[in-house]
N, CA, C and O atoms as a GROMACS GRO file, in nm:
protein
  588
    1MET      N    1  15.068   9.560  -5.426
    1MET     CA    2  15.238   9.524  -5.457
    1MET      C    3  15.235   9.592  -5.592
    1MET      O    4  15.148   9.587  -5.679
    2SER      N    5  15.347   9.655  -5.589
    2SER     CA    6  15.381   9.684  -5.781
    2SER      C    7  15.478   9.607  -5.810
    2SER      O    8  15.560   9.550  -5.739
    3HIS      N    9  15.456   9.612  -5.964
    3HIS     CA   10  15.510   9.528  -6.072
    3HIS      C   11  15.657   9.619  -6.109
    3HIS      O   12  15.737   9.587  -6.196
    4GLU      N   13  15.665   9.710  -6.041
    4GLU     CA   14  15.792   9.843  -6.117
    4GLU      C   15  15.913   9.731  -6.114
    4GLU      O   16  15.975   9.712  -6.218
    5ALA      N   17  15.943   9.663  -6.007
    5ALA     CA   18  16.081   9.595  -6.019
    5ALA      C   19  16.082   9.491  -6.042
    5ALA      O   20  16.181   9.431  -5.999
    6LEU      N   21  15.993   9.421  -6.107
    6LEU     CA   22  15.979   9.320  -6.185
    6LEU      C   23  15.998   9.296  -6.333
    6LEU      O   24  15.939   9.370  -6.411
    7ARG      N   25  16.083   9.190  -6.382
    7ARG     CA   26  16.093   9.199  -6.537
    7ARG      C   27  16.029   9.044  -6.586
    7ARG      O   28  16.080   8.936  -6.557
    8PHE      N   29  15.913   9.064  -6.663
    8PHE     CA   30  15.859   8.960  -6.734
    8PHE      C   31  15.909   8.909  -6.844
    8PHE      O   32  15.959   8.988  -6.925
    9GLU      N   33  15.907   8.789  -6.867
    9GLU     CA   34  15.960   8.716  -7.010
    9GLU      C   35  15.880   8.621  -7.036
    9GLU      O   36  15.818   8.550  -6.956
   10SER      N   37  15.879   8.617  -7.185
   10SER     CA   38  15.797   8.461  -7.230
   10SER      C   39  15.930   8.392  -7.302
   10SER      O   40  16.019   8.460  -7.354
   11CYS      N   41  15.930   8.264  -7.298
   11CYS     CA   42  16.014   8.186  -7.349
   11CYS      C   43  15.964   8.074  -7.436
   11CYS      O   44  15.866   8.003  -7.415
   12ASP      N   45  16.044   8.069  -7.536
   12ASP     CA   46  16.024   7.952  -7.641
   12ASP      C   47  16.073   7.806  -7.571
   12ASP      O   48  16.015   7.699  -7.589
   13ALA      N   49  16.172   7.823  -7.502
   13ALA     CA   50  16.245   7.699  -7.430
   13ALA      C   51  16.244   7.748  -7.294
   13ALA      O   52  16.292   7.856  -7.262
   14VAL      N   53  16.176   7.646  -7.197
   14VAL     CA   54  16.154   7.640  -7.082
   14VAL      C   55  16.275   7.633  -7.008
   14VAL      O   56  16.329   7.523  -7.016
   15PRO      N   57  16.345   7.729  -6.927
   15PRO     CA   58  16.469   7.694  -6.860
   15PRO      C   59  16.423   7.596  -6.744
   15PRO      O   60  16.334   7.622  -6.664
   16PRO      N   61  16.493   7.489  -6.749
   16PRO     CA   62  16.494   7.375  -6.644
   16PRO      C   63  16.482   7.410  -6.476
   16PRO      O   64  16.416   7.348  -6.393
   17GLU      N   65  16.570   7.533  -6.455
   17GLU     CA   66  16.553   7.572  -6.324
   17GLU      C   67  16.466   7.687  -6.292
   17GLU      O   68  16.476   7.735  -6.179
   18ALA      N   69  16.388   7.733  -6.371
   18ALA     CA   70  16.252   7.820  -6.325
   18ALA      C   71  16.186   7.723  -6.335
   18ALA      O   72  16.118   7.715  -6.232
   19ALA      N   73  16.158   7.616  -6.422
   19ALA     CA   74  16.046   7.547  -6.428
   19ALA      C   75  16.036   7.462  -6.270
   19ALA      O   76  15.932   7.448  -6.206
   20ALA      N   77  16.153   7.419  -6.236
   20ALA     CA   78  16.155   7.318  -6.127
   20ALA      C   79  16.142   7.420  -6.011
   20ALA      O   80  16.106   7.361  -5.909
   21LEU      N   81  16.161   7.562  -5.991
   21LEU     CA   82  16.103   7.650  -5.912
   21LEU      C   83  15.944   7.667  -5.902
   21LEU      O   84  15.873   7.662  -5.802
   22VAL      N   85  15.909   7.687  -6.037
   22VAL     CA   86  15.732   7.704  -6.019
   22VAL      C   87  15.670   7.558  -5.979
   22VAL      O   88  15.565   7.544  -5.916
   23ASP      N   89  15.760   7.442  -6.031
   23ASP     CA   90  15.691   7.314  -5.971
   23ASP      C   91  15.694   7.303  -5.821
   23ASP      O   92  15.595   7.267  -5.758
   24ALA      N   93  15.791   7.329  -5.772
   24ALA     CA   94  15.840   7.310  -5.628
   24ALA      C   95  15.722   7.400  -5.553
   24ALA      O   96  15.640   7.356  -5.472
   25GLY      N   97  15.733   7.540  -5.601
   25GLY     CA   98  15.645   7.637  -5.544
   25GLY      C   99  15.494   7.576  -5.545
   25GLY      O  100  15.433   7.576  -5.438
   26LEU      N  101  15.441   7.533  -5.643
   26LEU     CA  102  15.332   7.511  -5.643
   26LEU      C  103  15.288   7.385  -5.580
   26LEU      O  104  15.183   7.379  -5.516
   27THR      N  105  15.356   7.300  -5.595
   27THR     CA  106  15.372   7.157  -5.482
   27THR      C  107  15.376   7.193  -5.335
   27THR      O  108  15.318   7.127  -5.250
   28GLU      N  109  15.456   7.313  -5.308
   28GLU     CA  110  15.425   7.338  -5.156
   28GLU      C  111  15.285   7.404  -5.092
   28GLU      O  112  15.231   7.384  -4.984
   29ALA      N  113  15.242   7.503  -5.222
   29ALA     CA  114  15.131   7.553  -5.218
   29ALA      C  115  15.013   7.448  -5.209
   29ALA      O  116  14.936   7.453  -5.112
   30ASN      N  117  14.999   7.359  -5.301
   30ASN     CA  118  14.896   7.242  -5.289
   30ASN      C  119  14.894   7.161  -5.168
   30ASN      O  120  14.790   7.119  -5.117
   31ALA      N  121  15.025   7.138  -5.119
   31ALA     CA  122  15.027   7.053  -5.022
   31ALA      C  123  14.983   7.139  -4.879
   31ALA      O  124  14.946   7.080  -4.778
   32ALA      N  125  14.991   7.249  -4.885
   32ALA     CA  126  14.936   7.354  -4.748
   32ALA      C  127  14.800   7.337  -4.754
   32ALA      O  128  14.732   7.305  -4.656
   33ALA      N  129  14.747   7.361  -4.891
   33ALA     CA  130  14.616   7.348  -4.910
   33ALA      C  131  14.535   7.244  -4.915
   33ALA      O  132  14.420   7.270  -4.948
   34ALA      N  133  14.555   7.157  -4.897
   34ALA     CA  134  14.474   6.989  -4.936
   34ALA      C  135  14.549   6.866  -4.905
   34ALA      O  136  14.667   6.851  -4.937
   35PRO      N  137  14.497   6.802  -4.858
   35PRO     CA  138  14.552   6.658  -4.820
   35PRO      C  139  14.616   6.570  -4.928
   35PRO      O  140  14.580   6.452  -4.933
   36LEU      N  141  14.709   6.618  -5.017
   36LEU     CA  142  14.790   6.532  -5.108
   36LEU      C  143  14.835   6.403  -5.110
   36LEU      O  144  14.835   6.321  -5.202
   37HIS      N  145  14.888   6.391  -4.949
   37HIS     CA  146  14.941   6.275  -4.933
   37HIS      C  147  14.842   6.164  -4.946
   37HIS      O  148  14.899   6.054  -4.942
   38GLU      N  149  14.713   6.155  -4.961
   38GLU     CA  150  14.617   6.068  -4.970
   38GLU      C  151  14.619   6.009  -5.132
   38GLU      O  152  14.580   5.898  -5.166
   39VAL      N  153  14.671   6.105  -5.211
   39VAL     CA  154  14.649   6.054  -5.349
   39VAL      C  155  14.736   5.908  -5.365
   39VAL      O  156  14.845   5.907  -5.309
   40ARG      N  157  14.705   5.812  -5.421
   40ARG     CA  158  14.771   5.730  -5.413
   40ARG      C  159  14.767   5.679  -5.563
   40ARG      O  160  14.663   5.678  -5.628
   41PRO      N  161  14.903   5.632  -5.616
   41PRO     CA  162  14.887   5.568  -5.749
   41PRO      C  163  14.819   5.438  -5.780
   41PRO      O  164  14.801   5.353  -5.693
   42LEU      N  165  14.780   5.423  -5.914
   42LEU     CA  166  14.705   5.305  -5.937
   42LEU      C  167  14.744   5.254  -6.092
   42LEU      O  168  14.721   5.324  -6.191
   43ALA      N  169  14.809   5.115  -6.100
   43ALA     CA  170  14.824   5.083  -6.236
   43ALA      C  171  14.796   4.920  -6.257
   43ALA      O  172  14.819   4.833  -6.173
   44CYS      N  173  14.756   4.906  -6.353
   44CYS     CA  174  14.715   4.760  -6.414
   44CYS      C  175  14.790   4.734  -6.541
   44CYS      O  176  14.775   4.812  -6.635
   45PHE      N  177  14.862   4.641  -6.550
   45PHE     CA  178  14.938   4.598  -6.686
   45PHE      C  179  14.896   4.489  -6.725
   45PHE      O  180  14.837   4.418  -6.644
   46ALA      N  181  14.917   4.443  -6.868
   46ALA     CA  182  14.860   4.321  -6.935
   46ALA      C  183  15.022   4.275  -7.006
   46ALA      O  184  15.092   4.355  -7.068
   47ARG      N  185  15.061   4.115  -6.979
   47ARG     CA  186  15.193   4.088  -7.004
   47ARG      C  187  15.167   3.962  -7.092
   47ARG      O  188  15.078   3.877  -7.091
   48ALA      N  189  15.283   3.981  -7.172
   48ALA     CA  190  15.264   3.844  -7.281
   48ALA      C  191  15.313   3.747  -7.179
   48ALA      O  192  15.347   3.787  -7.068
   49ALA      N  193  15.319   3.602  -7.220
   49ALA     CA  194  15.378   3.489  -7.166
   49ALA      C  195  15.540   3.512  -7.129
   49ALA      O  196  15.593   3.446  -7.039
   50ASP      N  197  15.604   3.600  -7.197
   50ASP     CA  198  15.755   3.599  -7.167
   50ASP      C  199  15.783   3.701  -7.061
   50ASP      O  200  15.894   3.718  -7.010
   51GLY      N  201  15.672   3.769  -7.029
   51GLY     CA  202  15.667   3.873  -6.922
   51GLY      C  203  15.661   4.027  -6.981
   51GLY      O  204  15.659   4.125  -6.906
   52ALA      N  205  15.660   4.032  -7.095
   52ALA     CA  206  15.673   4.159  -7.178
   52ALA      C  207  15.548   4.245  -7.170
   52ALA      O  208  15.441   4.207  -7.217
   53VAL      N  209  15.563   4.362  -7.111
   53VAL     CA  210  15.452   4.460  -7.094
   53VAL      C  211  15.373   4.485  -7.239
   53VAL      O  212  15.423   4.548  -7.333
   54VAL      N  213  15.250   4.430  -7.241
   54VAL     CA  214  15.166   4.448  -7.379
   54VAL      C  215  15.097   4.562  -7.386
   54VAL      O  216  15.064   4.616  -7.492
   55GLY      N  217  15.067   4.609  -7.251
   55GLY     CA  218  14.938   4.699  -7.246
   55GLY      C  219  14.944   4.750  -7.089
   55GLY      O  220  14.987   4.671  -7.005
   56GLY      N  221  14.902   4.880  -7.051
   56GLY     CA  222  14.904   4.941  -6.920
   56GLY      C  223  14.789   5.038  -6.913
   56GLY      O  224  14.750   5.107  -7.007
   57ALA      N  225  14.744   5.036  -6.804
   57ALA     CA  226  14.671   5.144  -6.744
   57ALA      C  227  14.724   5.222  -6.630
   57ALA      O  228  14.752   5.153  -6.531
   58VAL      N  229  14.742   5.340  -6.621
   58VAL     CA  230  14.805   5.414  -6.516
   58VAL      C  231  14.740   5.524  -6.475
   58VAL      O  232  14.692   5.601  -6.557
   59GLY      N  233  14.731   5.545  -6.335
   59GLY     CA  234  14.676   5.698  -6.302
   59GLY      C  235  14.680   5.702  -6.146
   59GLY      O  236  14.786   5.683  -6.087
   60ARG      N  237  14.580   5.723  -6.088
   60ARG     CA  238  14.586   5.752  -5.942
   60ARG      C  239  14.444   5.760  -5.890
   60ARG      O  240  14.352   5.770  -5.972
   61THR      N  241  14.418   5.755  -5.752
   61THR     CA  242  14.345   5.791  -5.702
   61THR      C  243  14.319   5.876  -5.577
   61THR      O  244  14.426   5.897  -5.519
   62TRP      N  245  14.204   5.938  -5.508
   62TRP     CA  246  14.213   6.046  -5.435
   62TRP      C  247  14.042   6.062  -5.391
   62TRP      O  248  13.954   6.113  -5.460
   63GLY      N  249  14.030   6.009  -5.276
   63GLY     CA  250  13.898   6.000  -5.211
   63GLY      C  251  13.808   5.916  -5.284
   63GLY      O  252  13.834   5.796  -5.269
   64GLU      N  253  13.689   5.946  -5.374
   64GLU     CA  254  13.586   5.899  -5.424
   64GLU      C  255  13.612   5.895  -5.584
   64GLU      O  256  13.525   5.856  -5.662
   65CYS      N  257  13.737   5.938  -5.626
   65CYS     CA  258  13.773   5.996  -5.748
   65CYS      C  259  13.904   5.908  -5.807
   65CYS      O  260  14.010   5.895  -5.746
   66CYS      N  261  13.875   5.857  -5.926
   66CYS     CA  262  14.005   5.810  -5.964
   66CYS      C  263  14.022   5.856  -6.108
   66CYS      O  264  13.933   5.844  -6.193
   67GLU      N  265  14.167   5.918  -6.132
   67GLU     CA  266  14.197   5.935  -6.285
   67GLU      C  267  14.270   5.862  -6.352
   67GLU      O  268  14.375   5.816  -6.310
   68LEU      N  269  14.214   5.838  -6.492
   68LEU     CA  270  14.311   5.740  -6.562
   68LEU      C  271  14.381   5.825  -6.631
   68LEU      O  272  14.318   5.897  -6.708
   69GLN      N  273  14.504   5.838  -6.624
   69GLN     CA  274  14.615   5.924  -6.686
   69GLN      C  275  14.673   5.877  -6.800
   69GLN      O  276  14.738   5.957  -6.865
   70GLN      N  277  14.660   5.719  -6.854
   70GLN     CA  278  14.728   5.668  -6.934
   70GLN      C  279  14.655   5.548  -6.969
   70GLN      O  280  14.606   5.490  -6.873
   71LEU      N  281  14.632   5.486  -7.106
   71LEU     CA  282  14.583   5.395  -7.139
   71LEU      C  283  14.634   5.331  -7.251
   71LEU      O  284  14.590   5.375  -7.357
   72TRP      N  285  14.733   5.218  -7.260
   72TRP     CA  286  14.790   5.201  -7.417
   72TRP      C  287  14.827   5.061  -7.426
   72TRP      O  288  14.860   5.000  -7.324
   73VAL      N  289  14.822   4.996  -7.559
   73VAL     CA  290  14.798   4.871  -7.563
   73VAL      C  291  14.895   4.865  -7.709
   73VAL      O  292  14.884   4.954  -7.793
   74VAL      N  293  14.977   4.767  -7.725
   74VAL     CA  294  15.086   4.763  -7.831
   74VAL      C  295  14.995   4.745  -7.924
   74VAL      O  296  14.890   4.684  -7.903
   75PRO      N  297  15.028   4.796  -8.031
   75PRO     CA  298  14.939   4.793  -8.197
   75PRO      C  299  14.908   4.659  -8.213
   75PRO      O  300  14.786   4.640  -8.212
   76ALA      N  301  14.977   4.556  -8.227
   76ALA     CA  302  14.947   4.427  -8.248
   76ALA      C  303  14.833   4.380  -8.155
   76ALA      O  304  14.768   4.284  -8.196
   77ARG      N  305  14.808   4.418  -8.066
   77ARG     CA  306  14.704   4.351  -7.952
   77ARG      C  307  14.562   4.443  -7.967
   77ARG      O  308  14.453   4.398  -7.930
   78ARG      N  309  14.578   4.562  -8.020
   78ARG     CA  310  14.459   4.648  -8.022
   78ARG      C  311  14.360   4.595  -8.097
   78ARG      O  312  14.392   4.540  -8.202
   79GLY      N  313  14.216   4.601  -8.057
   79GLY     CA  314  14.082   4.563  -8.119
   79GLY      C  315  14.068   4.435  -8.070
   79GLY      O  316  13.960   4.384  -8.102
   80ALA      N  317  14.154   4.355  -7.992
   80ALA     CA  318  14.124   4.234  -7.945
   80ALA      C  319  14.074   4.196  -7.784
   80ALA      O  320  14.073   4.086  -7.729
   81GLY      N  321  14.042   4.303  -7.740
   81GLY     CA  322  13.980   4.317  -7.602
   81GLY      C  323  14.065   4.345  -7.494
   81GLY      O  324  14.019   4.357  -7.380
   82THR      N  325  14.207   4.360  -7.523
   82THR     CA  326  14.315   4.403  -7.436
   82THR      C  327  14.282   4.535  -7.331
   82THR      O  328  14.284   4.539  -7.208
   83GLY      N  329  14.250   4.642  -7.436
   83GLY     CA  330  14.249   4.768  -7.369
   83GLY      C  331  14.114   4.764  -7.279
   83GLY      O  332  14.110   4.820  -7.169
   84ARG      N  333  14.001   4.691  -7.334
   84ARG     CA  334  13.874   4.694  -7.234
   84ARG      C  335  13.892   4.622  -7.107
   84ARG      O  336  13.833   4.648  -7.002
   85GLU      N  337  13.989   4.520  -7.128
   85GLU     CA  338  14.020   4.422  -6.996
   85GLU      C  339  14.092   4.510  -6.903
   85GLU      O  340  14.063   4.523  -6.784
   86LEU      N  341  14.196   4.575  -6.970
   86LEU     CA  342  14.235   4.649  -6.874
   86LEU      C  343  14.171   4.748  -6.816
   86LEU      O  344  14.174   4.770  -6.695
   87LEU      N  345  14.104   4.818  -6.905
   87LEU     CA  346  14.020   4.919  -6.835
   87LEU      C  347  13.907   4.880  -6.718
   87LEU      O  348  13.883   4.954  -6.624
   88ARG      N  349  13.851   4.768  -6.738
   88ARG     CA  350  13.778   4.692  -6.655
   88ARG      C  351  13.827   4.677  -6.505
   88ARG      O  352  13.771   4.706  -6.400
   89ARG      N  353  13.966   4.614  -6.533
   89ARG     CA  354  14.030   4.595  -6.433
   89ARG      C  355  14.118   4.711  -6.334
   89ARG      O  356  14.166   4.674  -6.227
   90PHE      N  357  14.129   4.820  -6.369
   90PHE     CA  358  14.143   4.953  -6.364
   90PHE      C  359  14.041   5.000  -6.289
   90PHE      O  360  14.063   5.040  -6.174
   91GLU      N  361  13.947   5.002  -6.332
   91GLU     CA  362  13.811   5.035  -6.250
   91GLU      C  363  13.770   4.938  -6.106
   91GLU      O  364  13.715   4.969  -6.000
   92ALA      N  365  13.815   4.837  -6.148
   92ALA     CA  366  13.782   4.730  -6.050
   92ALA      C  367  13.868   4.772  -5.928
   92ALA      O  368  13.825   4.795  -5.815
   93ALA      N  369  13.991   4.779  -5.967
   93ALA     CA  370  14.072   4.838  -5.852
   93ALA      C  371  14.066   4.980  -5.784
   93ALA      O  372  14.115   5.010  -5.675
   94ALA      N  373  13.999   5.058  -5.867
   94ALA     CA  374  13.976   5.197  -5.814
   94ALA      C  375  13.838   5.182  -5.731
   94ALA      O  376  13.820   5.261  -5.638
   95ARG      N  377  13.741   5.086  -5.760
   95ARG     CA  378  13.634   5.083  -5.699
   95ARG      C  379  13.644   4.999  -5.554
   95ARG      O  380  13.584   5.028  -5.450
   96ALA      N  381  13.723   4.902  -5.574
   96ALA     CA  382  13.778   4.845  -5.456
   96ALA      C  383  13.852   4.938  -5.327
   96ALA      O  384  13.859   4.907  -5.208
   97ARG      N  385  13.905   5.068  -5.401
   97ARG     CA  386  13.973   5.163  -5.306
   97ARG      C  387  13.829   5.267  -5.263
   97ARG      O  388  13.858   5.358  -5.185
   98GLY      N  389  13.730   5.263  -5.292
   98GLY     CA  390  13.622   5.337  -5.271
   98GLY      C  391  13.569   5.447  -5.378
   98GLY      O  392  13.483   5.535  -5.372
   99CYS      N  393  13.650   5.406  -5.469
   99CYS     CA  394  13.636   5.520  -5.583
   99CYS      C  395  13.470   5.496  -5.638
   99CYS      O  396  13.418   5.385  -5.649
  100ARG      N  397  13.410   5.617  -5.667
  100ARG     CA  398  13.266   5.614  -5.700
  100ARG      C  399  13.281   5.664  -5.885
  100ARG      O  400  13.204   5.628  -5.973
  101GLN      N  401  13.390   5.742  -5.900
  101GLN     CA  402  13.395   5.773  -6.054
  101GLN      C  403  13.508   5.734  -6.108
  101GLN      O  404  13.587   5.688  -6.027
  102VAL      N  405  13.543   5.738  -6.216
  102VAL     CA  406  13.646   5.762  -6.302
  102VAL      C  407  13.686   5.864  -6.400
  102VAL      O  408  13.620   5.849  -6.502
  103TYR      N  409  13.756   5.947  -6.407
  103TYR     CA  410  13.766   6.037  -6.531
  103TYR      C  411  13.911   6.032  -6.576
  103TYR      O  412  14.015   5.994  -6.522
  104LEU      N  413  13.875   6.092  -6.712
  104LEU     CA  414  14.023   6.113  -6.789
  104LEU      C  415  13.987   6.209  -6.911
  104LEU      O  416  13.876   6.246  -6.947
  105GLU      N  417  14.114   6.240  -6.967
  105GLU     CA  418  14.127   6.351  -7.066
  105GLU      C  419  14.189   6.272  -7.186
  105GLU      O  420  14.287   6.199  -7.166
  106THR      N  421  14.129   6.286  -7.317
  106THR     CA  422  14.174   6.220  -7.426
  106THR      C  423  14.140   6.324  -7.544
  106THR      O  424  14.052   6.411  -7.538
  107PHE      N  425  14.222   6.300  -7.652
  107PHE     CA  426  14.242   6.367  -7.785
  107PHE      C  427  14.129   6.303  -7.870
  107PHE      O  428  14.082   6.197  -7.828
  108SER      N  429  14.093   6.343  -7.957
  108SER     CA  430  13.996   6.319  -8.083
  108SER      C  431  14.099   6.207  -8.178
  108SER      O  432  14.051   6.110  -8.238
  109PHE      N  433  14.224   6.236  -8.178
  109PHE     CA  434  14.267   6.130  -8.245
  109PHE      C  435  14.339   5.999  -8.152
  109PHE      O  436  14.423   5.923  -8.200
  110GLN      N  437  14.297   5.992  -8.039
  110GLN     CA  438  14.329   5.902  -7.946
  110GLN      C  439  14.182   5.820  -7.904
  110GLN      O  440  14.141   5.766  -8.007
  111ALA      N  441  14.122   5.800  -7.830
  111ALA     CA  442  14.043   5.683  -7.839
  111ALA      C  443  13.863   5.754  -7.744
  111ALA      O  444  13.798   5.688  -7.663
  112PRO      N  445  13.836   5.872  -7.783
  112PRO     CA  446  13.712   5.914  -7.714
  112PRO      C  447  13.608   5.788  -7.756
  112PRO      O  448  13.539   5.738  -7.667
  113GLY      N  449  13.603   5.747  -7.873
  113GLY     CA  450  13.513   5.642  -7.925
  113GLY      C  451  13.494   5.515  -7.787
  113GLY      O  452  13.408   5.481  -7.706
  114PHE      N  453  13.628   5.479  -7.824
  114PHE     CA  454  13.631   5.335  -7.712
  114PHE      C  455  13.581   5.380  -7.579
  114PHE      O  456  13.515   5.294  -7.522
  115TYR      N  457  13.596   5.493  -7.516
  115TYR     CA  458  13.562   5.544  -7.361
  115TYR      C  459  13.400   5.563  -7.384
  115TYR      O  460  13.316   5.509  -7.313
  116ARG      N  461  13.381   5.618  -7.456
  116ARG     CA  462  13.227   5.614  -7.480
  116ARG      C  463  13.132   5.491  -7.500
  116ARG      O  464  13.015   5.484  -7.464
  117ARG      N  465  13.217   5.380  -7.573
  117ARG     CA  466  13.157   5.279  -7.558
  117ARG      C  467  13.156   5.196  -7.439
  117ARG      O  468  13.086   5.095  -7.424
  118GLU      N  469  13.238   5.244  -7.356
  118GLU     CA  470  13.260   5.168  -7.219
  118GLU      C  471  13.200   5.251  -7.122
  118GLU      O  472  13.237   5.255  -7.005
  119GLY      N  473  13.101   5.321  -7.174
  119GLY     CA  474  13.047   5.396  -7.050
  119GLY      C  475  13.061   5.532  -7.009
  119GLY      O  476  12.979   5.588  -6.936
  120TYR      N  477  13.174   5.592  -7.058
  120TYR     CA  478  13.229   5.716  -7.037
  120TYR      C  479  13.136   5.839  -7.114
  120TYR      O  480  13.106   5.823  -7.232
  121THR      N  481  13.095   5.954  -7.044
  121THR     CA  482  13.028   6.052  -7.080
  121THR      C  483  13.098   6.162  -7.100
  121THR      O  484  13.183   6.184  -7.014
  122THR      N  485  13.084   6.251  -7.204
  122THR     CA  486  13.182   6.387  -7.225
  122THR      C  487  13.132   6.484  -7.115
  122THR      O  488  13.011   6.505  -7.106
  123LEU      N  489  13.200   6.533  -7.048
  123LEU     CA  490  13.181   6.639  -6.958
  123LEU      C  491  13.219   6.783  -7.008
  123LEU      O  492  13.173   6.890  -6.966
  124ASN      N  493  13.309   6.764  -7.104
  124ASN     CA  494  13.347   6.887  -7.185
  124ASN      C  495  13.427   6.845  -7.296
  124ASN      O  496  13.485   6.736  -7.300
  125GLU      N  497  13.431   6.951  -7.409
  125GLU     CA  498  13.551   6.967  -7.496
  125GLU      C  499  13.594   7.091  -7.528
  125GLU      O  500  13.528   7.194  -7.514
  126ILE      N  501  13.726   7.079  -7.580
  126ILE     CA  502  13.787   7.188  -7.606
  126ILE      C  503  13.846   7.168  -7.759
  126ILE      O  504  13.934   7.086  -7.786
  127ALA      N  505  13.786   7.252  -7.850
  127ALA     CA  506  13.843   7.288  -7.978
  127ALA      C  507  13.931   7.377  -7.971
  127ALA      O  508  13.951   7.445  -7.870
  128GLY      N  509  14.006   7.387  -8.104
  128GLY     CA  510  14.114   7.483  -8.118
  128GLY      C  511  14.242   7.421  -8.147
  128GLY      O  512  14.338   7.495  -8.170
  129PHE      N  513  14.254   7.311  -8.148
  129PHE     CA  514  14.395   7.241  -8.155
  129PHE      C  515  14.465   7.256  -8.302
  129PHE      O  516  14.396   7.292  -8.397
  130GLY      N  517  14.539   7.241  -8.311
  130GLY     CA  518  14.588   7.231  -8.468
  130GLY      C  519  14.516   7.104  -8.535
  130GLY      O  520  14.491   7.000  -8.474
  131HIS      N  521  14.482   7.135  -8.698
  131HIS     CA  522  14.447   7.010  -8.738
  131HIS      C  523  14.311   6.973  -8.703
  131HIS      O  524  14.278   6.857  -8.727
  132GLY      N  525  14.220   7.057  -8.645
  132GLY     CA  526  14.100   7.049  -8.598
  132GLY      C  527  14.103   6.941  -8.476
  132GLY      O  528  13.994   6.885  -8.473
  133ILE      N  529  14.160   6.910  -8.410
  133ILE     CA  530  14.202   6.825  -8.308
  133ILE      C  531  14.109   6.870  -8.185
  133ILE      O  532  14.094   6.990  -8.164
  134VAL      N  533  14.048   6.776  -8.105
  134VAL     CA  534  13.963   6.805  -8.006
  134VAL      C  535  14.026   6.767  -7.882
  134VAL      O  536  14.111   6.680  -7.897
  135LYS      N  537  14.003   6.818  -7.724
  135LYS     CA  538  14.009   6.748  -7.625
  135LYS      C  539  13.912   6.723  -7.558
  135LYS      O  540  13.826   6.811  -7.559
  136TYR      N  541  13.890   6.627  -7.494
  136TYR     CA  542  13.753   6.594  -7.435
  136TYR      C  543  13.813   6.542  -7.287
  136TYR      O  544  13.920   6.483  -7.269
  137LEU      N  545  13.723   6.577  -7.197
  137LEU     CA  546  13.731   6.554  -7.075
  137LEU      C  547  13.610   6.433  -7.059
  137LEU      O  548  13.496   6.455  -7.099
  138LEU      N  549  13.641   6.331  -7.010
  138LEU     CA  550  13.522   6.205  -6.979
  138LEU      C  551  13.515   6.164  -6.830
  138LEU      O  552  13.606   6.180  -6.749
  139LEU      N  553  13.380   6.103  -6.804
  139LEU     CA  554  13.388   6.054  -6.658
  139LEU      C  555  13.263   5.920  -6.680
  139LEU      O  556  13.172   5.917  -6.763
  140ARG      N  557  13.290   5.841  -6.600
  140ARG     CA  558  13.201   5.732  -6.596
  140ARG      C  559  13.207   5.709  -6.432
  140ARG      O  560  13.303   5.707  -6.355
  141ARG      N  561  13.089   5.696  -6.412
  141ARG     CA  562  13.040   5.671  -6.272
  141ARG      C  563  13.038   5.519  -6.255
  141ARG      O  564  12.989   5.448  -6.343
  142LEU      N  565  13.092   5.468  -6.140
  142LEU     CA  566  13.122   5.338  -6.138
  142LEU      C  567  13.003   5.273  -6.066
  142LEU      O  568  12.941   5.335  -5.980
  143PRO      N  569  12.977   5.165  -6.099
  143PRO     CA  570  12.854   5.102  -6.060
  143PRO      C  571  12.867   5.043  -5.903
  143PRO      O  572  12.969   4.982  -5.870
  144LEU      N  573  12.754   5.066  -5.807
  144LEU     CA  574  12.758   4.997  -5.670
  144LEU      C  575  12.801   4.882  -5.671
  144LEU      O  576  12.755   4.804  -5.755
  145PRO      N  577  12.898   4.839  -5.583
  145PRO     CA  578  12.899   4.702  -5.533
  145PRO      C  579  12.781   4.595  -5.512
  145PRO      O  580  12.709   4.600  -5.413
  146ARG      N  581  12.766   4.503  -5.606
  146ARG     CA  582  12.657   4.420  -5.538
  146ARG      C  583  12.644   4.343  -5.389
  146ARG      O  584  12.738   4.282  -5.338
  147PRO      N  585  12.533   4.355  -5.336
  147PRO     CA  586  12.546   4.314  -5.214
  147PRO      C  587  12.602   4.194  -5.189
  147PRO      O  588  12.615   4.155  -5.073
   0.00000   0.00000   0.00000
């Protein structure tokens, strides 16, 4: 197929209608190729006595894999074990769904040290971001449930 009748462009600002078309097209192609209806959201939250969310772990599961997409704790509660407890509860919920591993991406200015202390290993790192920032892909194999 020739590209002669096409006009290619690069954009500094992404036109919303074009981005929506790309997203819809990719969603359709992915759904035709894989059973993405099996992907399930997973989240755990920590709440203060008044019900306010002070931390959360948000991700998704599919088969034996769980992706942790976001982990956040309010600044006043960081370093007090809230993040560790959220991570452990998130992993336990994933394990209850049959997941054998949890993976995530984090930047060097976020929490790679925290995840490594919690048993995650670095699968890959990508350097070259501004200011010497590195992006890491981390993985933790979940322990087998006790009989």
